[in-house]
Jmol script that loads the backbone (N, CA, C; Angstrom):
load data "model"
ATOM      1  N   MET A   1     109.887 102.375 100.899  1.00  0.00           N
ATOM      2  CA  MET A   1     111.148 101.852 100.395  1.00  0.00           C
ATOM      3  C   MET A   1     111.064 100.336 100.324  1.00  0.00           C
ATOM      4  N   ALA A   2     111.604  99.774  99.270  1.00  0.00           N
ATOM      5  CA  ALA A   2     111.614  98.323  99.102  1.00  0.00           C
ATOM      6  C   ALA A   2     112.539  97.696 100.130  1.00  0.00           C
ATOM      7  N   ARG A   3     112.094  96.600 100.701  1.00  0.00           N
ATOM      8  CA  ARG A   3     112.900  95.910 101.706  1.00  0.00           C
ATOM      9  C   ARG A   3     113.422  94.621 101.106  1.00  0.00           C
ATOM     10  N   ALA A   4     114.722  94.401 101.218  1.00  0.00           N
ATOM     11  CA  ALA A   4     115.331  93.187 100.676  1.00  0.00           C
ATOM     12  C   ALA A   4     115.271  92.082 101.722  1.00  0.00           C
ATOM     13  N   ASP A   5     114.649  90.972 101.381  1.00  0.00           N
ATOM     14  CA  ASP A   5     114.644  89.798 102.244  1.00  0.00           C
ATOM     15  C   ASP A   5     115.859  88.945 101.913  1.00  0.00           C
ATOM     16  N   PHE A   6     116.212  88.056 102.826  1.00  0.00           N
ATOM     17  CA  PHE A   6     117.370  87.191 102.602  1.00  0.00           C
ATOM     18  C   PHE A   6     117.217  86.401 101.311  1.00  0.00           C
ATOM     19  N   ALA A   7     115.994  85.976 101.009  1.00  0.00           N
ATOM     20  CA  ALA A   7     115.751  85.204  99.789  1.00  0.00           C
ATOM     21  C   ALA A   7     115.914  86.053  98.527  1.00  0.00           C
ATOM     22  N   ASP A   8     115.826  87.374  98.667  1.00  0.00           N
ATOM     23  CA  ASP A   8     115.934  88.282  97.523  1.00  0.00           C
ATOM     24  C   ASP A   8     117.369  88.707  97.217  1.00  0.00           C
ATOM     25  N   LEU A   9     118.332  88.259  98.006  1.00  0.00           N
ATOM     26  CA  LEU A   9     119.718  88.665  97.778  1.00  0.00           C
ATOM     27  C   LEU A   9     120.233  88.158  96.444  1.00  0.00           C
ATOM     28  N   PRO A  10     121.033  88.982  95.768  1.00  0.00           N
ATOM     29  CA  PRO A  10     121.636  88.488  94.527  1.00  0.00           C
ATOM     30  C   PRO A  10     122.629  87.374  94.845  1.00  0.00           C
ATOM     31  N   ARG A  11     122.658  86.374  94.008  1.00  0.00           N
ATOM     32  CA  ARG A  11     123.559  85.233  94.206  1.00  0.00           C
ATOM     33  C   ARG A  11     124.218  84.881  92.885  1.00  0.00           C
ATOM     34  N   GLY A  12     125.424  84.365  92.961  1.00  0.00           N
ATOM     35  CA  GLY A  12     126.119  83.912  91.768  1.00  0.00           C
ATOM     36  C   GLY A  12     126.612  85.035  90.877  1.00  0.00           C
ATOM     37  N   ASN A  13     126.766  86.235  91.435  1.00  0.00           N
ATOM     38  CA  ASN A  13     127.277  87.364  90.656  1.00  0.00           C
ATOM     39  C   ASN A  13     128.707  87.057  90.216  1.00  0.00           C
ATOM     40  N   PRO A  14     129.041  87.266  88.942  1.00  0.00           N
ATOM     41  CA  PRO A  14     130.415  86.982  88.513  1.00  0.00           C
ATOM     42  C   PRO A  14     131.400  88.023  89.026  1.00  0.00           C
ATOM     43  N   CYS A  15     132.592  87.574  89.358  1.00  0.00           N
ATOM     44  CA  CYS A  15     133.659  88.467  89.800  1.00  0.00           C
ATOM     45  C   CYS A  15     133.992  89.425  88.649  1.00  0.00           C
ATOM     46  N   ALA A  16     134.183  90.699  88.982  1.00  0.00           N
ATOM     47  CA  ALA A  16     134.496  91.710  87.968  1.00  0.00           C
ATOM     48  C   ALA A  16     135.910  91.548  87.417  1.00  0.00           C
ATOM     49  N   GLN A  17     136.741  90.757  88.088  1.00  0.00           N
ATOM     50  CA  GLN A  17     138.121  90.579  87.616  1.00  0.00           C
ATOM     51  C   GLN A  17     138.337  89.223  86.944  1.00  0.00           C
ATOM     52  N   CYS A  18     137.967  88.133  87.613  1.00  0.00           N
ATOM     53  CA  CYS A  18     138.256  86.803  87.058  1.00  0.00           C
ATOM     54  C   CYS A  18     137.029  86.103  86.487  1.00  0.00           C
ATOM     55  N   GLY A  19     135.823  86.590  86.792  1.00  0.00           N
ATOM     56  CA  GLY A  19     134.603  86.024  86.231  1.00  0.00           C
ATOM     57  C   GLY A  19     134.011  84.845  86.991  1.00  0.00           C
ATOM     58  N   ARG A  20     134.672  84.382  88.034  1.00  0.00           N
ATOM     59  CA  ARG A  20     134.122  83.257  88.798  1.00  0.00           C
ATOM     60  C   ARG A  20     132.915  83.719  89.600  1.00  0.00           C
ATOM     61  N   PRO A  21     131.897  82.868  89.747  1.00  0.00           N
ATOM     62  CA  PRO A  21     130.696  83.280  90.490  1.00  0.00           C
ATOM     63  C   PRO A  21     130.986  83.443  91.982  1.00  0.00           C
ATOM     64  N   ILE A  22     130.359  84.454  92.576  1.00  0.00           N
ATOM     65  CA  ILE A  22     130.462  84.714  94.016  1.00  0.00           C
ATOM     66  C   ILE A  22     129.095  84.370  94.607  1.00  0.00           C
ATOM     67  N   SER A  23     129.086  83.540  95.636  1.00  0.00           N
ATOM     68  CA  SER A  23     127.826  83.001  96.144  1.00  0.00           C
ATOM     69  C   SER A  23     126.869  84.062  96.669  1.00  0.00           C
ATOM     70  N   MET A  24     127.369  85.049  97.398  1.00  0.00           N
ATOM     71  CA  MET A  24     126.507  86.122  97.911  1.00  0.00           C
ATOM     72  C   MET A  24     127.360  87.315  98.325  1.00  0.00           C
ATOM     73  N   PRO A  25     126.761  88.499  98.425  1.00  0.00           N
ATOM     74  CA  PRO A  25     127.530  89.683  98.801  1.00  0.00           C
ATOM     75  C   PRO A  25     128.075  89.573 100.227  1.00  0.00           C
ATOM     76  N   GLU A  26     129.220  90.211 100.436  1.00  0.00           N
ATOM     77  CA  GLU A  26     129.849  90.213 101.756  1.00  0.00           C
ATOM     78  C   GLU A  26     129.202  91.261 102.660  1.00  0.00           C
ATOM     79  N   TRP A  27     128.714  92.352 102.079  1.00  0.00           N
ATOM     80  CA  TRP A  27     128.128  93.439 102.850  1.00  0.00           C
ATOM     81  C   TRP A  27     127.007  94.049 102.026  1.00  0.00           C
ATOM     82  N   ILE A  28     125.921  94.459 102.695  1.00  0.00           N
ATOM     83  CA  ILE A  28     124.793  95.104 102.029  1.00  0.00           C
ATOM     84  C   ILE A  28     124.466  96.372 102.792  1.00  0.00           C
ATOM     85  N   GLU A  29     124.292  97.450 102.064  1.00  0.00           N
ATOM     86  CA  GLU A  29     123.940  98.723 102.687  1.00  0.00           C
ATOM     87  C   GLU A  29     122.769  99.328 101.922  1.00  0.00           C
ATOM     88  N   ALA A  30     121.627  99.417 102.579  1.00  0.00           N
ATOM     89  CA  ALA A  30     120.427  99.960 101.949  1.00  0.00           C
ATOM     90  C   ALA A  30     120.299 101.441 102.269  1.00  0.00           C
ATOM     91  N   GLY A  31     119.906 102.198 101.280  1.00  0.00           N
ATOM     92  CA  GLY A  31     119.673 103.623 101.437  1.00  0.00           C
ATOM     93  C   GLY A  31     118.415 103.996 100.691  1.00  0.00           C
ATOM     94  N   PRO A  32     118.069 105.274 100.711  1.00  0.00           N
ATOM     95  CA  PRO A  32     116.871 105.688  99.979  1.00  0.00           C
ATOM     96  C   PRO A  32     117.056 105.481  98.478  1.00  0.00           C
ATOM     97  N   GLN A  33     116.203 104.700  97.898  1.00  0.00           N
ATOM     98  CA  GLN A  33     116.156 104.426  96.467  1.00  0.00           C
ATOM     99  C   GLN A  33     117.376 103.670  95.934  1.00  0.00           C
ATOM    100  N   ARG A  34     118.180 103.063  96.815  1.00  0.00           N
ATOM    101  CA  ARG A  34     119.328 102.306  96.322  1.00  0.00           C
ATOM    102  C   ARG A  34     119.762 101.273  97.356  1.00  0.00           C
ATOM    103  N   THR A  35     120.428 100.235  96.880  1.00  0.00           N
ATOM    104  CA  THR A  35     121.069  99.251  97.745  1.00  0.00           C
ATOM    105  C   THR A  35     122.453  98.977  97.181  1.00  0.00           C
ATOM    106  N   ALA A  36     123.466  99.053  98.043  1.00  0.00           N
ATOM    107  CA  ALA A  36     124.846  98.803  97.629  1.00  0.00           C
ATOM    108  C   ALA A  36     125.267  97.428  98.138  1.00  0.00           C
ATOM    109  N   TYR A  37     125.980  96.706  97.284  1.00  0.00           N
ATOM    110  CA  TYR A  37     126.462  95.362  97.609  1.00  0.00           C
ATOM    111  C   TYR A  37     127.981  95.347  97.484  1.00  0.00           C
ATOM    112  N   LEU A  38     128.668  94.852  98.512  1.00  0.00           N
ATOM    113  CA  LEU A  38     130.113  94.667  98.448  1.00  0.00           C
ATOM    114  C   LEU A  38     130.372  93.191  98.184  1.00  0.00           C
ATOM    115  N   TRP A  39     131.076  92.926  97.083  1.00  0.00           N
ATOM    116  CA  TRP A  39     131.389  91.561  96.684  1.00  0.00           C
ATOM    117  C   TRP A  39     132.868  91.290  96.930  1.00  0.00           C
ATOM    118  N   HIS A  40     133.184  90.076  97.358  1.00  0.00           N
ATOM    119  CA  HIS A  40     134.563  89.655  97.590  1.00  0.00           C
ATOM    120  C   HIS A  40     134.766  88.295  96.943  1.00  0.00           C
ATOM    121  N   CYS A  41     135.630  88.250  95.958  1.00  0.00           N
ATOM    122  CA  CYS A  41     135.945  86.998  95.278  1.00  0.00           C
ATOM    123  C   CYS A  41     137.081  86.312  96.038  1.00  0.00           C
ATOM    124  N   HIS A  42     136.811  85.133  96.565  1.00  0.00           N
ATOM    125  CA  HIS A  42     137.835  84.406  97.309  1.00  0.00           C
ATOM    126  C   HIS A  42     138.815  83.698  96.380  1.00  0.00           C
ATOM    127  N   ALA A  43     138.457  83.560  95.096  1.00  0.00           N
ATOM    128  CA  ALA A  43     139.351  82.920  94.132  1.00  0.00           C
ATOM    129  C   ALA A  43     140.538  83.821  93.791  1.00  0.00           C
ATOM    130  N   CYS A  44     140.285  85.127  93.583  1.00  0.00           N
ATOM    131  CA  CYS A  44     141.371  86.036  93.194  1.00  0.00           C
ATOM    132  C   CYS A  44     141.558  87.186  94.189  1.00  0.00           C
ATOM    133  N   ASP A  45     140.777  87.206  95.277  1.00  0.00           N
ATOM    134  CA  ASP A  45     140.847  88.196  96.347  1.00  0.00           C
ATOM    135  C   ASP A  45     140.491  89.614  95.869  1.00  0.00           C
ATOM    136  N   TYR A  46     139.682  89.717  94.822  1.00  0.00           N
ATOM    137  CA  TYR A  46     139.249  91.022  94.321  1.00  0.00           C
ATOM    138  C   TYR A  46     137.973  91.430  95.032  1.00  0.00           C
ATOM    139  N   ARG A  47     137.841  92.712  95.354  1.00  0.00           N
ATOM    140  CA  ARG A  47     136.638  93.253  95.985  1.00  0.00           C
ATOM    141  C   ARG A  47     136.091  94.369  95.105  1.00  0.00           C
ATOM    142  N   PHE A  48     134.766  94.409  94.990  1.00  0.00           N
ATOM    143  CA  PHE A  48     134.140  95.470  94.215  1.00  0.00           C
ATOM    144  C   PHE A  48     132.734  95.713  94.729  1.00  0.00           C
ATOM    145  N   GLU A  49     132.189  96.879  94.374  1.00  0.00           N
ATOM    146  CA  GLU A  49     130.866  97.274  94.821  1.00  0.00           C
ATOM    147  C   GLU A  49     129.934  97.373  93.618  1.00  0.00           C
ATOM    148  N   ALA A  50     128.697  96.954  93.815  1.00  0.00           N
ATOM    149  CA  ALA A  50     127.646  97.108  92.811  1.00  0.00           C
ATOM    150  C   ALA A  50     126.475  97.798  93.495  1.00  0.00           C
ATOM    151  N   ILE A  51     125.848  98.722  92.805  1.00  0.00           N
ATOM    152  CA  ILE A  51     124.739  99.479  93.384  1.00  0.00           C
ATOM    153  C   ILE A  51     123.493  99.287  92.527  1.00  0.00           C
ATOM    154  N   ALA A  52     122.388  98.956  93.178  1.00  0.00           N
ATOM    155  CA  ALA A  52     121.092  98.836  92.514  1.00  0.00           C
ATOM    156  C   ALA A  52     120.273 100.063  92.877  1.00  0.00           C
ATOM    157  N   TYR A  53     119.733 100.738  91.866  1.00  0.00           N
ATOM    158  CA  TYR A  53     118.894 101.917  92.073  1.00  0.00           C
ATOM    159  C   TYR A  53     117.443 101.530  91.819  1.00  0.00           C
ATOM    160  N   PHE A  54     116.539 102.047  92.666  1.00  0.00           N
ATOM    161  CA  PHE A  54     115.127 101.728  92.572  1.00  0.00           C
ATOM    162  C   PHE A  54     114.326 102.975  92.239  1.00  0.00           C
ATOM    163  N   ASP A  55     113.288 102.793  91.460  1.00  0.00           N
ATOM    164  CA  ASP A  55     112.403 103.874  91.057  1.00  0.00           C
ATOM    165  C   ASP A  55     111.285 104.005  92.080  1.00  0.00           C
ATOM    166  N   ASP A  56     110.979 105.236  92.502  1.00  0.00           N
ATOM    167  CA  ASP A  56     109.892 105.460  93.459  1.00  0.00           C
ATOM    168  C   ASP A  56     108.558 104.965  92.923  1.00  0.00           C
ATOM    169  N   ALA A  57     108.325 105.132  91.640  1.00  0.00           N
ATOM    170  CA  ALA A  57     107.040 104.745  91.043  1.00  0.00           C
ATOM    171  C   ALA A  57     106.799 103.239  91.173  1.00  0.00           C
ATOM    172  N   ALA A  58     107.853 102.454  91.232  1.00  0.00           N
ATOM    173  CA  ALA A  58     107.705 101.006  91.340  1.00  0.00           C
ATOM    174  C   ALA A  58     107.131 100.596  92.690  1.00  0.00           C
ATOM    175  N   GLU A  59     107.217 101.465  93.694  1.00  0.00           N
ATOM    176  CA  GLU A  59     106.716 101.127  95.021  1.00  0.00           C
ATOM    177  C   GLU A  59     105.231 101.454  95.193  1.00  0.00           C
ATOM    178  N   GLU A  60     104.647 102.188  94.279  1.00  0.00           N
ATOM    179  CA  GLU A  60     103.251 102.560  94.365  1.00  0.00           C
ATOM    180  C   GLU A  60     102.390 101.335  94.076  1.00  0.00           C
ATOM    181  N   PRO A  61     101.290 101.165  94.801  1.00  0.00           N
ATOM    182  CA  PRO A  61     100.420 100.041  94.509  1.00  0.00           C
ATOM    183  C   PRO A  61      99.779 100.194  93.128  1.00  0.00           C
ATOM    184  N   ILE A  62      99.571  99.085  92.476  1.00  0.00           N
ATOM    185  CA  ILE A  62      98.970  99.087  91.149  1.00  0.00           C
ATOM    186  C   ILE A  62      97.453  99.026  91.312  1.00  0.00           C
ATOM    187  N   ALA A  63      96.762  99.957  90.680  1.00  0.00           N
ATOM    188  CA  ALA A  63      95.299  99.988  90.763  1.00  0.00           C
ATOM    189  C   ALA A  63      94.719  98.863  89.910  1.00  0.00           C
ATOM    190  N   ALA A  64      93.671  98.234  90.422  1.00  0.00           N
ATOM    191  CA  ALA A  64      93.031  97.132  89.691  1.00  0.00           C
ATOM    192  C   ALA A  64      92.029  97.640  88.693  1.00  0.00           C
TER     193      ALA A  64
END
end "model"
wireframe off; spacefill off
backbone 0.3
color backbone group
C-alpha cells in the first residue's frame, strides 16, 4: 500500500462551496487502495470529503 508522507499531502485544494484555497486537509484516513481527506474551509465554514483511489498495479516495481 502506498504511504503518504507529510510532504505528499494535497495543499491548496479549493473549497467546494466558495472556491477559496484550503492550506491542508483537517483529517486524513488511509485505507486499502484509498485515502480520504476531510477539508474544512475557514472562510465559509464548509466541510467536505475527497477520496483518492489507488490502483494496485501502480505499486508493483517496474522491471528494467
